C-alpha angles and dihedrals in degrees: 000000000000115000119196110211109205132183136158094245128084088191111102090206095057115118093240091048091051090047091053092048090051090051093049090058085074094058110115117255086240089059135060137228122211122192118214104218106158100084094127091055091066117101118232109278114260118173089211088065094047098073129109094251095053122079112244119225114260091240090057092048090050093049092049091049093050092051092045092050094049120095090205137005129217114196124191124190137178120215120253118182091341094308145072116281116272091241091062093046089049091053092049092048088059088056098054098087094037094066090211094132095052108123091350112147103244135184121202123204127178124190134193138167087232135073091259092070093210092290093155091054090048091051091052091046090052090054091052092046088051089057089051092051094241117167098233111205108217093206089057095048125082146121122258112216123206090005097175091056088057094056128068125226090274092051097253118143112255099179113090093193091054091046089054091047091051091048089051090049092053090047090051091051090049091050092049091048091049091049091050092049093050 
C-alpha cells in the first residue's frame, strides 16, 4: 500500500507536518509513505486553465499523478480563520476535474493549538472531499486538540494515546485500501 501524506504546509516543522510524520511511522514496512511537499509550486486555480486544450502546469500534473498512484491519502490541516488554508483548497480545486480522488480511501486530520482542534477546517475539508468523491474513512478522520502540547521541541509526538490513535487511523486506511483493491 502506498499512502500519500498531504498537508497544506511545505514547512517540515509545522504541527500538521509533524503530525503526518508521526502517523506515517505506523505504515507497514511492506508499504510506503509519500509526502506531498510541493503545494506552493501550484499555480492559483483557474477553471479556464483546466480544460483539455490548455497545457496544465507541471506541478499540477505531478500532484494529480501522486494522488492517482496512492492507494490511500491522509490529509492534515490546521485551521486558519475557521477554515482550511487557501493553499490546501487551491490544491484540491486542481484535482476536481482529474477524478483522482474518486473512491480513494482518505483520512482527514485537523490540528489546532486550541481545544477546538481545527474542527471547522476539518468540516470544510470534508465538504470539499465530498465534491471530489473521496471515500472518507471515519476511523482515520479526527481533530487533534492542543497539538503543540503533544509535540516536543524537536517535533516528536509525546502523547502515547495520540500515537495509538494515529496508528489506528493508518490501519483503517490500509484496510479500506485493501477492501477497494479486492
